[in-house]
N, CA, C and O atoms as CSV, one atom per row, in Angstrom:
chain,resi,resn,atom,element,x,y,z
A,1,MET,N,N,-29.437,-24.312,-3.599
A,1,MET,CA,C,-29.786,-23.388,-2.544
A,1,MET,C,C,-29.212,-22.013,-2.894
A,1,MET,O,O,-28.007,-21.894,-3.116
A,2,PRO,N,N,-30.045,-20.979,-2.947
A,2,PRO,CA,C,-29.541,-19.651,-3.273
A,2,PRO,C,C,-28.713,-19.066,-2.130
A,2,PRO,O,O,-29.027,-19.254,-0.955
A,3,VAL,N,N,-27.659,-18.360,-2.499
A,3,VAL,CA,C,-26.768,-17.752,-1.523
A,3,VAL,C,C,-26.893,-16.234,-1.631
A,3,VAL,O,O,-26.731,-15.675,-2.716
A,4,ASN,N,N,-27.179,-15.568,-0.521
A,4,ASN,CA,C,-27.330,-14.119,-0.538
A,4,ASN,C,C,-25.991,-13.406,-0.607
A,4,ASN,O,O,-25.882,-12.363,-1.252
A,5,ASP,N,N,-24.969,-13.949,0.048
A,5,ASP,CA,C,-23.658,-13.314,0.078
A,5,ASP,C,C,-22.595,-14.334,-0.329
A,5,ASP,O,O,-22.087,-15.062,0.524
A,6,PRO,N,N,-22.251,-14.400,-1.614
A,6,PRO,CA,C,-21.286,-15.412,-2.060
A,6,PRO,C,C,-19.889,-15.236,-1.479
A,6,PRO,O,O,-19.170,-16.219,-1.299
A,7,ILE,N,N,-19.488,-13.990,-1.179
A,7,ILE,CA,C,-18.153,-13.767,-0.606
A,7,ILE,C,C,-18.095,-14.354,0.800
A,7,ILE,O,O,-17.149,-15.069,1.131
A,8,ALA,N,N,-19.093,-14.060,1.628
A,8,ALA,CA,C,-19.138,-14.605,2.989
A,8,ALA,C,C,-19.219,-16.126,2.951
A,8,ALA,O,O,-18.613,-16.802,3.782
A,9,ASN,N,N,-19.967,-16.668,1.988
A,9,ASN,CA,C,-20.077,-18.113,1.841
A,9,ASN,C,C,-18.711,-18.729,1.530
A,9,ASN,O,O,-18.341,-19.738,2.130
A,10,MET,N,N,-17.957,-18.132,0.599
A,10,MET,CA,C,-16.635,-18.653,0.247
A,10,MET,C,C,-15.675,-18.566,1.427
A,10,MET,O,O,-14.943,-19.516,1.702
A,11,LEU,N,N,-15.675,-17.428,2.128
A,11,LEU,CA,C,-14.766,-17.260,3.258
A,11,LEU,C,C,-15.078,-18.256,4.372
A,11,LEU,O,O,-14.161,-18.768,5.014
A,12,THR,N,N,-16.354,-18.535,4.608
A,12,THR,CA,C,-16.743,-19.508,5.628
A,12,THR,C,C,-16.335,-20.920,5.231
A,12,THR,O,O,-15.878,-21.694,6.073
A,13,ILE,N,N,-16.496,-21.260,3.954
A,13,ILE,CA,C,-16.074,-22.580,3.476
A,13,ILE,C,C,-14.564,-22.749,3.657
A,13,ILE,O,O,-14.110,-23.806,4.096
A,14,ILE,N,N,-13.789,-21.723,3.323
A,14,ILE,CA,C,-12.328,-21.792,3.488
A,14,ILE,C,C,-11.968,-21.897,4.963
A,14,ILE,O,O,-11.126,-22.715,5.331
A,15,ARG,N,N,-12.588,-21.086,5.813
A,15,ARG,CA,C,-12.298,-21.088,7.254
A,15,ARG,C,C,-12.586,-22.467,7.865
A,15,ARG,O,O,-11.782,-22.984,8.641
A,16,ASN,N,N,-13.727,-23.054,7.515
A,16,ASN,CA,C,-14.082,-24.370,8.052
A,16,ASN,C,C,-13.154,-25.466,7.527
A,16,ASN,O,O,-12.807,-26.389,8.263
A,17,ALA,N,N,-12.757,-25.367,6.267
A,17,ALA,CA,C,-11.856,-26.375,5.684
A,17,ALA,C,C,-10.481,-26.322,6.330
A,17,ALA,O,O,-9.845,-27.360,6.510
A,18,LEU,N,N,-10.017,-25.140,6.679
A,18,LEU,CA,C,-8.708,-25.006,7.325
A,18,LEU,C,C,-8.718,-25.633,8.714
A,18,LEU,O,O,-7.705,-26.176,9.153
A,19,LYS,N,N,-9.850,-25.564,9.409
A,19,LYS,CA,C,-9.938,-26.149,10.751
A,19,LYS,C,C,-9.833,-27.663,10.729
A,19,LYS,O,O,-9.312,-28.260,11.671
A,20,VAL,N,N,-10.323,-28.296,9.660
A,20,VAL,CA,C,-10.253,-29.756,9.568
A,20,VAL,C,C,-9.143,-30.225,8.626
A,20,VAL,O,O,-9.094,-31.398,8.255
A,21,ARG,N,N,-8.247,-29.301,8.237
A,21,ARG,CA,C,-7.052,-29.588,7.435
A,21,ARG,C,C,-7.358,-30.213,6.072
A,21,ARG,O,O,-6.672,-31.145,5.651
A,22,LYS,N,N,-8.375,-29.710,5.387
A,22,LYS,CA,C,-8.683,-30.206,4.040
A,22,LYS,C,C,-7.668,-29.668,3.050
A,22,LYS,O,O,-7.132,-28.574,3.231
A,23,GLU,N,N,-7.408,-30.428,2.015
A,23,GLU,CA,C,-6.477,-30.012,0.974
A,23,GLU,C,C,-7.166,-29.119,-0.057
A,23,GLU,O,O,-6.582,-28.139,-0.519
A,24,THR,N,N,-8.402,-29.454,-0.418
A,24,THR,CA,C,-9.141,-28.692,-1.417
A,24,THR,C,C,-10.561,-28.454,-0.940
A,24,THR,O,O,-11.094,-29.210,-0.128
A,25,VAL,N,N,-11.168,-27.385,-1.459
A,25,VAL,CA,C,-12.587,-27.098,-1.225
A,25,VAL,C,C,-13.197,-26.630,-2.539
A,25,VAL,O,O,-12.497,-26.130,-3.420
A,26,ASP,N,N,-14.511,-26.797,-2.659
A,26,ASP,CA,C,-15.241,-26.356,-3.840
A,26,ASP,C,C,-16.239,-25.280,-3.448
A,26,ASP,O,O,-16.950,-25.413,-2.452
A,27,VAL,N,N,-16.290,-24.208,-4.240
A,27,VAL,CA,C,-17.273,-23.142,-4.027
A,27,VAL,C,C,-17.925,-22.831,-5.371
A,27,VAL,O,O,-17.297,-22.993,-6.417
A,28,PRO,N,N,-19.185,-22.384,-5.349
A,28,PRO,CA,C,-19.828,-21.984,-6.606
A,28,PRO,C,C,-19.061,-20.822,-7.251
A,28,PRO,O,O,-18.633,-19.892,-6.567
A,29,ALA,N,N,-18.897,-20.890,-8.554
A,29,ALA,CA,C,-18.034,-19.937,-9.260
A,29,ALA,C,C,-18.746,-18.622,-9.551
A,29,ALA,O,O,-19.955,-18.585,-9.784
A,30,SER,N,N,-17.970,-17.549,-9.533
A,30,SER,CA,C,-18.388,-16.241,-10.039
A,30,SER,C,C,-17.118,-15.468,-10.362
A,30,SER,O,O,-16.041,-15.788,-9.858
A,31,LYS,N,N,-17.249,-14.455,-11.200
A,31,LYS,CA,C,-16.075,-13.665,-11.588
A,31,LYS,C,C,-15.517,-12.896,-10.399
A,31,LYS,O,O,-14.302,-12.728,-10.292
A,32,LEU,N,N,-16.385,-12.426,-9.503
A,32,LEU,CA,C,-15.948,-11.702,-8.311
A,32,LEU,C,C,-15.096,-12.595,-7.417
A,32,LEU,O,O,-14.028,-12.186,-6.962
A,33,LEU,N,N,-15.570,-13.820,-7.165
A,33,LEU,CA,C,-14.808,-14.744,-6.326
A,33,LEU,C,C,-13.492,-15.132,-6.982
A,33,LEU,O,O,-12.486,-15.328,-6.301
A,34,GLU,N,N,-13.501,-15.243,-8.304
A,34,GLU,CA,C,-12.280,-15.584,-9.021
A,34,GLU,C,C,-11.226,-14.482,-8.876
A,34,GLU,O,O,-10.037,-14.775,-8.747
A,35,LYS,N,N,-11.657,-13.223,-8.897
A,35,LYS,CA,C,-10.723,-12.110,-8.721
A,35,LYS,C,C,-10.162,-12.069,-7.301
A,35,LYS,O,O,-8.984,-11.769,-7.104
A,36,ILE,N,N,-11.002,-12.371,-6.315
A,36,ILE,CA,C,-10.538,-12.414,-4.925
A,36,ILE,C,C,-9.534,-13.555,-4.748
A,36,ILE,O,O,-8.503,-13.381,-4.098
A,37,LEU,N,N,-9.834,-14.714,-5.322
A,37,LEU,CA,C,-8.919,-15.855,-5.229
A,37,LEU,C,C,-7.603,-15.579,-5.953
A,37,LEU,O,O,-6.557,-16.075,-5.535
A,38,PHE,N,N,-7.639,-14.803,-7.023
A,38,PHE,CA,C,-6.408,-14.435,-7.723
A,38,PHE,C,C,-5.487,-13.642,-6.796
A,38,PHE,O,O,-4.277,-13.864,-6.783
A,39,ILE,N,N,-6.059,-12.719,-6.023
A,39,ILE,CA,C,-5.257,-11.939,-5.068
A,39,ILE,C,C,-4.723,-12.850,-3.970
A,39,ILE,O,O,-3.566,-12.719,-3.571
A,40,PHE,N,N,-5.558,-13.783,-3.469
A,40,PHE,CA,C,-5.101,-14.731,-2.440
A,40,PHE,C,C,-3.925,-15.554,-2.956
A,40,PHE,O,O,-2.956,-15.769,-2.227
A,41,LYS,N,N,-3.998,-16.018,-4.206
A,41,LYS,CA,C,-2.921,-16.827,-4.781
A,41,LYS,C,C,-1.665,-15.972,-5.008
A,41,LYS,O,O,-0.549,-16.414,-4.735
A,42,GLN,N,N,-1.857,-14.759,-5.503
A,42,GLN,CA,C,-0.746,-13.855,-5.781
A,42,GLN,C,C,0.045,-13.554,-4.508
A,42,GLN,O,O,1.269,-13.431,-4.555
A,43,ASP,N,N,-0.647,-13.435,-3.373
A,43,ASP,CA,C,0.005,-13.114,-2.111
A,43,ASP,C,C,0.432,-14.355,-1.328
A,43,ASP,O,O,0.982,-14.225,-0.234
A,44,GLY,N,N,0.191,-15.553,-1.863
A,44,GLY,CA,C,0.677,-16.775,-1.243
A,44,GLY,C,C,-0.201,-17.348,-0.152
A,44,GLY,O,O,0.274,-18.152,0.650
A,45,TYR,N,N,-1.469,-16.963,-0.091
A,45,TYR,CA,C,-2.362,-17.504,0.937
A,45,TYR,C,C,-2.960,-18.848,0.537
A,45,TYR,O,O,-3.309,-19.651,1.403
A,46,ILE,N,N,-3.083,-19.103,-0.771
A,46,ILE,CA,C,-3.550,-20.405,-1.252
A,46,ILE,C,C,-2.566,-20.912,-2.301
A,46,ILE,O,O,-1.830,-20.136,-2.910
A,47,GLU,N,N,-2.567,-22.233,-2.500
A,47,GLU,CA,C,-1.683,-22.820,-3.509
A,47,GLU,C,C,-2.141,-22.433,-4.908
A,47,GLU,O,O,-1.363,-21.910,-5.706
A,48,ASP,N,N,-3.428,-22.699,-5.201
A,48,ASP,CA,C,-3.942,-22.479,-6.543
A,48,ASP,C,C,-5.465,-22.569,-6.499
A,48,ASP,O,O,-6.050,-22.929,-5.477
A,49,TYR,N,N,-6.089,-22.239,-7.610
A,49,TYR,CA,C,-7.523,-22.440,-7.775
A,49,TYR,C,C,-7.780,-22.760,-9.241
A,49,TYR,O,O,-7.031,-22.336,-10.120
A,50,ARG,N,N,-8.837,-23.506,-9.492
A,50,ARG,CA,C,-9.200,-23.891,-10.852
A,50,ARG,C,C,-10.693,-23.681,-11.045
A,50,ARG,O,O,-11.484,-23.901,-10.128
A,51,LEU,N,N,-11.073,-23.254,-12.242
A,51,LEU,CA,C,-12.479,-23.139,-12.603
A,51,LEU,C,C,-12.886,-24.416,-13.323
A,51,LEU,O,O,-12.371,-24.725,-14.398
A,52,LEU,N,N,-13.811,-25.151,-12.728
A,52,LEU,CA,C,-14.313,-26.376,-13.320
A,52,LEU,C,C,-15.681,-26.093,-13.921
A,52,LEU,O,O,-16.604,-25.679,-13.220
A,53,LYS,N,N,-15.805,-26.318,-15.214
A,53,LYS,CA,C,-17.063,-26.051,-15.911
A,53,LYS,C,C,-18.044,-27.198,-15.661
A,53,LYS,O,O,-17.657,-28.366,-15.617
A,54,ASP,N,N,-19.315,-26.841,-15.499
A,54,ASP,CA,C,-20.399,-27.812,-15.502
A,54,ASP,C,C,-21.557,-27.188,-16.271
A,54,ASP,O,O,-21.391,-26.136,-16.887
A,55,ASN,N,N,-22.706,-27.809,-16.244
A,55,ASN,CA,C,-23.831,-27.288,-17.022
A,55,ASN,C,C,-24.443,-26.035,-16.411
A,55,ASN,O,O,-25.265,-25.378,-17.050
A,56,LYS,N,N,-24.059,-25.697,-15.195
A,56,LYS,CA,C,-24.607,-24.522,-14.523
A,56,LYS,C,C,-23.563,-23.416,-14.513
A,56,LYS,O,O,-22.991,-23.099,-15.556
A,57,GLN,N,N,-23.308,-22.831,-13.362
A,57,GLN,CA,C,-22.389,-21.701,-13.282
A,57,GLN,C,C,-20.936,-22.115,-13.141
A,57,GLN,O,O,-20.051,-21.282,-13.340
A,58,GLY,N,N,-20.657,-23.343,-12.812
A,58,GLY,CA,C,-19.290,-23.804,-12.629
A,58,GLY,C,C,-18.914,-23.863,-11.158
A,58,GLY,O,O,-19.660,-23.409,-10.290
A,59,VAL,N,N,-17.753,-24.427,-10.896
A,59,VAL,CA,C,-17.267,-24.601,-9.529
A,59,VAL,C,C,-15.813,-24.153,-9.491
A,59,VAL,O,O,-15.037,-24.459,-10.397
A,60,LEU,N,N,-15.450,-23.430,-8.445
A,60,LEU,CA,C,-14.053,-23.069,-8.203
A,60,LEU,C,C,-13.468,-24.062,-7.205
A,60,LEU,O,O,-13.945,-24.163,-6.075
A,61,LYS,N,N,-12.447,-24.787,-7.614
A,61,LYS,CA,C,-11.754,-25.716,-6.716
A,61,LYS,C,C,-10.541,-24.980,-6.167
A,61,LYS,O,O,-9.660,-24.566,-6.920
A,62,ILE,N,N,-10.504,-24.821,-4.842
A,62,ILE,CA,C,-9.443,-24.062,-4.178
A,62,ILE,C,C,-8.495,-25.038,-3.500
A,62,ILE,O,O,-8.926,-25.878,-2.710
A,63,PHE,N,N,-7.198,-24.931,-3.808
A,63,PHE,CA,C,-6.172,-25.765,-3.190
A,63,PHE,C,C,-5.552,-24.962,-2.053
A,63,PHE,O,O,-4.861,-23.972,-2.289
A,64,LEU,N,N,-5.801,-25.393,-0.824
A,64,LEU,CA,C,-5.343,-24.658,0.359
A,64,LEU,C,C,-3.859,-24.902,0.606
A,64,LEU,O,O,-3.315,-25.925,0.190
A,65,LYS,N,N,-3.209,-23.962,1.282
A,65,LYS,CA,C,-1.762,-24.016,1.489
A,65,LYS,C,C,-1.448,-24.195,2.974
A,65,LYS,O,O,-2.026,-23.529,3.832
A,66,TYR,N,N,-0.518,-25.111,3.255
A,66,TYR,CA,C,-0.082,-25.383,4.625
A,66,TYR,C,C,1.437,-25.348,4.672
A,66,TYR,O,O,2.106,-25.742,3.717
A,67,GLU,N,N,1.979,-24.872,5.794
A,67,GLU,CA,C,3.421,-24.918,6.044
A,67,GLU,C,C,3.640,-25.571,7.397
A,67,GLU,O,O,3.104,-25.109,8.404
A,68,ASN,N,N,4.417,-26.633,7.429
A,68,ASN,CA,C,4.658,-27.418,8.648
A,68,ASN,C,C,3.337,-27.858,9.285
A,68,ASN,O,O,3.164,-27.780,10.501
A,69,LYS,N,N,2.415,-28.319,8.445
A,69,LYS,CA,C,1.092,-28.806,8.852
A,69,LYS,C,C,0.223,-27.735,9.510
A,69,LYS,O,O,-0.786,-28.056,10.137
A,70,LYS,N,N,0.609,-26.460,9.371
A,70,LYS,CA,C,-0.207,-25.354,9.876
A,70,LYS,C,C,-0.698,-24.540,8.683
A,70,LYS,O,O,0.056,-24.312,7.737
A,71,PRO,N,N,-1.948,-24.104,8.720
A,71,PRO,CA,C,-2.461,-23.330,7.574
A,71,PRO,C,C,-1.763,-21.976,7.450
A,71,PRO,O,O,-1.441,-21.335,8.450
A,72,VAL,N,N,-1.536,-21.556,6.210
A,72,VAL,CA,C,-0.932,-20.252,5.951
A,72,VAL,C,C,-1.915,-19.153,6.351
A,72,VAL,O,O,-1.509,-18.123,6.888
A,73,ILE,N,N,-3.201,-19.369,6.091
A,73,ILE,CA,C,-4.235,-18.406,6.469
A,73,ILE,C,C,-4.551,-18.601,7.947
A,73,ILE,O,O,-5.076,-19.643,8.341
A,74,THR,N,N,-4.231,-17.603,8.764
A,74,THR,CA,C,-4.536,-17.701,10.194
A,74,THR,C,C,-5.847,-17.016,10.536
A,74,THR,O,O,-6.446,-17.309,11.570
A,75,GLY,N,N,-6.300,-16.111,9.683
A,75,GLY,CA,C,-7.575,-15.441,9.914
A,75,GLY,C,C,-8.139,-14.901,8.622
A,75,GLY,O,O,-7.402,-14.483,7.729
A,76,ILE,N,N,-9.467,-14.913,8.534
A,76,ILE,CA,C,-10.151,-14.417,7.346
A,76,ILE,C,C,-11.486,-13.861,7.811
A,76,ILE,O,O,-12.210,-14.524,8.553
A,77,LYS,N,N,-11.820,-12.643,7.380
A,77,LYS,CA,C,-13.013,-11.981,7.913
A,77,LYS,C,C,-13.713,-11.174,6.837
A,77,LYS,O,O,-13.066,-10.456,6.074
A,78,ARG,N,N,-15.024,-11.286,6.771
A,78,ARG,CA,C,-15.847,-10.478,5.870
A,78,ARG,C,C,-16.091,-9.135,6.549
A,78,ARG,O,O,-16.483,-9.104,7.716
A,79,VAL,N,N,-15.870,-8.029,5.850
A,79,VAL,CA,C,-16.014,-6.701,6.443
A,79,VAL,C,C,-17.327,-6.065,5.989
A,79,VAL,O,O,-18.242,-5.901,6.795
A,80,SER,N,N,-17.427,-5.712,4.730
A,80,SER,CA,C,-18.637,-5.107,4.199
A,80,SER,C,C,-19.620,-6.213,3.858
A,80,SER,O,O,-19.246,-7.221,3.258
A,81,ARG,N,N,-20.868,-6.027,4.237
A,81,ARG,CA,C,-21.876,-7.049,3.955
A,81,ARG,C,C,-23.114,-6.370,3.416
A,81,ARG,O,O,-23.177,-5.143,3.342
A,82,SER,N,N,-24.098,-7.165,3.040
A,82,SER,CA,C,-25.277,-6.595,2.399
A,82,SER,C,C,-26.059,-5.680,3.335
A,82,SER,O,O,-26.672,-4.720,2.868
A,83,GLY,N,N,-26.058,-5.942,4.632
A,83,GLY,CA,C,-26.791,-5.107,5.578
A,83,GLY,C,C,-26.022,-3.883,6.040
A,83,GLY,O,O,-26.621,-2.930,6.538
A,84,LEU,N,N,-24.709,-3.893,5.886
A,84,LEU,CA,C,-23.882,-2.772,6.338
A,84,LEU,C,C,-22.655,-2.668,5.434
A,84,LEU,O,O,-21.674,-3.388,5.616
A,85,ARG,N,N,-22.723,-1.778,4.476
A,85,ARG,CA,C,-21.616,-1.575,3.554
A,85,ARG,C,C,-20.556,-0.695,4.220
A,85,ARG,O,O,-20.879,0.306,4.861
A,86,ILE,N,N,-19.293,-1.080,4.060
A,86,ILE,CA,C,-18.170,-0.340,4.625
A,86,ILE,C,C,-17.324,0.201,3.473
A,86,ILE,O,O,-16.778,-0.561,2.676
A,87,TYR,N,N,-17.226,1.519,3.401
A,87,TYR,CA,C,-16.432,2.170,2.360
A,87,TYR,C,C,-15.253,2.895,3.007
A,87,TYR,O,O,-15.333,3.333,4.154
A,88,ALA,N,N,-14.173,3.013,2.264
A,88,ALA,CA,C,-12.991,3.717,2.753
A,88,ALA,C,C,-12.468,4.614,1.638
A,88,ALA,O,O,-12.353,4.194,0.486
A,89,SER,N,N,-12.153,5.855,1.998
A,89,SER,CA,C,-11.541,6.743,1.011
A,89,SER,C,C,-10.060,6.379,0.892
A,89,SER,O,O,-9.567,5.517,1.619
A,90,ASN,N,N,-9.363,7.034,-0.022
A,90,ASN,CA,C,-7.963,6.666,-0.249
A,90,ASN,C,C,-7.080,6.954,0.966
A,90,ASN,O,O,-6.012,6.358,1.097
A,91,THR,N,N,-7.503,7.856,1.856
A,91,THR,CA,C,-6.705,8.136,3.052
A,91,THR,C,C,-7.101,7.265,4.235
A,91,THR,O,O,-6.388,7.234,5.238
A,92,GLU,N,N,-8.224,6.556,4.140
A,92,GLU,CA,C,-8.730,5.738,5.247
A,92,GLU,C,C,-8.610,4.241,4.995
A,92,GLU,O,O,-9.232,3.457,5.711
A,93,ILE,N,N,-7.840,3.823,4.014
A,93,ILE,CA,C,-7.724,2.400,3.698
A,93,ILE,C,C,-7.082,1.686,4.882
A,93,ILE,O,O,-5.998,2.070,5.322
A,94,PRO,N,N,-7.745,0.642,5.407
A,94,PRO,CA,C,-7.250,-0.002,6.632
A,94,PRO,C,C,-5.971,-0.808,6.408
A,94,PRO,O,O,-5.732,-1.339,5.323
A,95,ARG,N,N,-5.156,-0.886,7.464
A,95,ARG,CA,C,-3.976,-1.754,7.485
A,95,ARG,C,C,-4.310,-2.941,8.367
A,95,ARG,O,O,-4.645,-2.772,9.540
A,96,VAL,N,N,-4.223,-4.131,7.815
A,96,VAL,CA,C,-4.548,-5.353,8.542
A,96,VAL,C,C,-3.295,-5.842,9.250
A,96,VAL,O,O,-2.283,-6.114,8.605
A,97,LEU,N,N,-3.353,-5.955,10.570
A,97,LEU,CA,C,-2.218,-6.377,11.396
A,97,LEU,C,C,-0.960,-5.571,11.082
A,97,LEU,O,O,0.119,-6.142,10.915
A,98,SER,N,N,-1.091,-4.281,11.002
A,98,SER,CA,C,0.018,-3.354,10.723
A,98,SER,C,C,0.753,-3.703,9.430
A,98,SER,O,O,1.972,-3.559,9.344
A,99,GLY,N,N,0.009,-4.158,8.434
A,99,GLY,CA,C,0.592,-4.450,7.132
A,99,GLY,C,C,0.941,-5.904,6.905
A,99,GLY,O,O,1.371,-6.256,5.807
A,100,LEU,N,N,0.774,-6.774,7.906
A,100,LEU,CA,C,1.074,-8.197,7.726
A,100,LEU,C,C,-0.042,-8.928,6.981
A,100,LEU,O,O,0.201,-9.957,6.351
A,101,GLY,N,N,-1.251,-8.405,7.050
A,101,GLY,CA,C,-2.384,-8.996,6.351
A,101,GLY,C,C,-2.771,-8.162,5.150
A,101,GLY,O,O,-2.081,-7.208,4.790
A,102,LYS,N,N,-3.882,-8.530,4.534
A,102,LYS,CA,C,-4.378,-7.832,3.347
A,102,LYS,C,C,-5.830,-7.454,3.546
A,102,LYS,O,O,-6.595,-8.172,4.189
A,103,ALA,N,N,-6.196,-6.316,2.985
A,103,ALA,CA,C,-7.594,-5.926,2.852
A,103,ALA,C,C,-7.917,-5.985,1.371
A,103,ALA,O,O,-7.178,-5.438,0.552
A,104,ILE,N,N,-9.012,-6.642,1.018
A,104,ILE,CA,C,-9.446,-6.732,-0.371
A,104,ILE,C,C,-10.499,-5.653,-0.583
A,104,ILE,O,O,-11.481,-5.586,0.157
A,105,ILE,N,N,-10.297,-4.806,-1.595
A,105,ILE,CA,C,-11.147,-3.632,-1.802
A,105,ILE,C,C,-11.708,-3.646,-3.225
A,105,ILE,O,O,-10.993,-3.906,-4.192
A,106,SER,N,N,-13.007,-3.360,-3.324
A,106,SER,CA,C,-13.662,-3.220,-4.618
A,106,SER,C,C,-13.636,-1.749,-5.001
A,106,SER,O,O,-14.257,-0.922,-4.333
A,107,THR,N,N,-12.926,-1.417,-6.068
A,107,THR,CA,C,-12.755,-0.021,-6.487
A,107,THR,C,C,-13.277,0.155,-7.906
A,107,THR,O,O,-13.763,-0.787,-8.533
A,108,SER,N,N,-13.165,1.368,-8.387
A,108,SER,CA,C,-13.542,1.644,-9.768
A,108,SER,C,C,-12.557,1.001,-10.753
A,108,SER,O,O,-12.874,0.843,-11.931
A,109,LYS,N,N,-11.373,0.635,-10.275
A,109,LYS,CA,C,-10.369,-0.036,-11.102
A,109,LYS,C,C,-10.458,-1.561,-10.998
A,109,LYS,O,O,-9.635,-2.266,-11.583
A,110,GLY,N,N,-11.446,-2.076,-10.262
A,110,GLY,CA,C,-11.616,-3.510,-10.093
A,110,GLY,C,C,-11.333,-3.928,-8.660
A,110,GLY,O,O,-11.235,-3.089,-7.764
A,111,ILE,N,N,-11.203,-5.236,-8.451
A,111,ILE,CA,C,-10.910,-5.793,-7.131
A,111,ILE,C,C,-9.396,-5.770,-6.942
A,111,ILE,O,O,-8.660,-6.406,-7.696
A,112,ILE,N,N,-8.931,-5.026,-5.921
A,112,ILE,CA,C,-7.495,-4.914,-5.664
A,112,ILE,C,C,-7.238,-5.014,-4.162
A,112,ILE,O,O,-8.171,-4.943,-3.362
A,113,ASP,N,N,-5.969,-5.178,-3.785
A,113,ASP,CA,C,-5.630,-5.230,-2.363
A,113,ASP,C,C,-5.332,-3.823,-1.843
A,113,ASP,O,O,-5.288,-2.859,-2.606
A,114,ASP,N,N,-5.129,-3.730,-0.533
A,114,ASP,CA,C,-4.973,-2.417,0.102
A,114,ASP,C,C,-3.714,-1.682,-0.355
A,114,ASP,O,O,-3.740,-0.460,-0.505
A,115,ARG,N,N,-2.629,-2.392,-0.575
A,115,ARG,CA,C,-1.390,-1.736,-1.006
A,115,ARG,C,C,-1.533,-1.120,-2.394
A,115,ARG,O,O,-1.075,-0.006,-2.648
A,116,GLU,N,N,-2.175,-1.864,-3.278
A,116,GLU,CA,C,-2.395,-1.353,-4.635
A,116,GLU,C,C,-3.320,-0.139,-4.611
A,116,GLU,O,O,-3.118,0.809,-5.370
A,117,ALA,N,N,-4.338,-0.164,-3.739
A,117,ALA,CA,C,-5.267,0.968,-3.631
A,117,ALA,C,C,-4.543,2.206,-3.100
A,117,ALA,O,O,-4.807,3.317,-3.559
A,118,ARG,N,N,-3.639,2.029,-2.145
A,118,ARG,CA,C,-2.870,3.167,-1.638
A,118,ARG,C,C,-1.958,3.726,-2.722
A,118,ARG,O,O,-1.791,4.940,-2.841
A,119,LYS,N,N,-1.369,2.829,-3.514
A,119,LYS,CA,C,-0.470,3.257,-4.580
A,119,LYS,C,C,-1.234,4.041,-5.652
A,119,LYS,O,O,-0.740,5.046,-6.164
A,120,LEU,N,N,-2.445,3.573,-5.987
A,120,LEU,CA,C,-3.262,4.254,-6.993
A,120,LEU,C,C,-4.039,5.442,-6.418
A,120,LEU,O,O,-4.637,6.221,-7.161
A,121,LYS,N,N,-4.022,5.572,-5.080
A,121,LYS,CA,C,-4.733,6.646,-4.369
A,121,LYS,C,C,-6.232,6.645,-4.684
A,121,LYS,O,O,-6.816,7.678,-5.010
A,122,ILE,N,N,-6.846,5.436,-4.577
A,122,ILE,CA,C,-8.293,5.322,-4.754
A,122,ILE,C,C,-8.874,4.534,-3.592
A,122,ILE,O,O,-8.207,3.672,-3.019
A,123,GLY,N,N,-10.105,4.829,-3.253
A,123,GLY,CA,C,-10.811,4.117,-2.194
A,123,GLY,C,C,-11.880,3.230,-2.798
A,123,GLY,O,O,-11.976,3.080,-4.016
A,124,GLY,N,N,-12.687,2.641,-1.915
A,124,GLY,CA,C,-13.761,1.772,-2.388
A,124,GLY,C,C,-14.382,1.008,-1.238
A,124,GLY,O,O,-14.218,1.364,-0.071
A,125,GLU,N,N,-15.100,-0.052,-1.589
A,125,GLU,CA,C,-15.767,-0.885,-0.593
A,125,GLU,C,C,-14.799,-1.941,-0.076
A,125,GLU,O,O,-14.208,-2.682,-0.863
A,126,VAL,N,N,-14.636,-2.013,1.235
A,126,VAL,CA,C,-13.733,-2.985,1.855
A,126,VAL,C,C,-14.479,-4.310,1.948
A,126,VAL,O,O,-15.416,-4.443,2.736
A,127,LEU,N,N,-14.065,-5.291,1.145
A,127,LEU,CA,C,-14.777,-6.563,1.080
A,127,LEU,C,C,-14.397,-7.505,2.213
A,127,LEU,O,O,-15.275,-8.028,2.900
A,128,CYS,N,N,-13.087,-7.731,2.422
A,128,CYS,CA,C,-12.678,-8.695,3.442
A,128,CYS,C,C,-11.239,-8.436,3.865
A,128,CYS,O,O,-10.492,-7.707,3.213
A,129,TYR,N,N,-10.878,-9.065,4.987
A,129,TYR,CA,C,-9.500,-9.066,5.505
A,129,TYR,C,C,-8.996,-10.493,5.482
A,129,TYR,O,O,-9.760,-11.435,5.691
A,130,ILE,N,N,-7.704,-10.649,5.225
A,130,ILE,CA,C,-7.057,-11.962,5.338
A,130,ILE,C,C,-5.684,-11.758,5.960
A,130,ILE,O,O,-4.978,-10.806,5.629
A,131,TRP,N,N,-5.314,-12.653,6.859
A,131,TRP,CA,C,-4.001,-12.595,7.499
A,131,TRP,C,C,-3.543,-13.982,7.856
A,131,TRP,O,O,-2.455,-14.150,8.407
């Protein structure tokens, strides 16, 4: 089944898996999703992820993280979408929950989080929020 928005698809799969307390989920692989998952892992929102090769595009297996049987990810939201792109300049980069969450931004330097974008003083397309 073709997916029009792979980022929204991945975020929805993660959100639904957290509600039923799954340990792992599988999403169709892409380099963009792999970069987003790298930021999630770096910031401690997920345990790990692995790229599993198959004859097609591959599958990303995501290991979700829980503390005291509660998910570490309390909220996840897609911001920019195919019908309405959201861009932010370097002075307008959003703060998620006053800095407790992360905004994932697609910039000319690649996929980075909001703190890194502020440090580099570059803006871009705001892909998603996680907290």
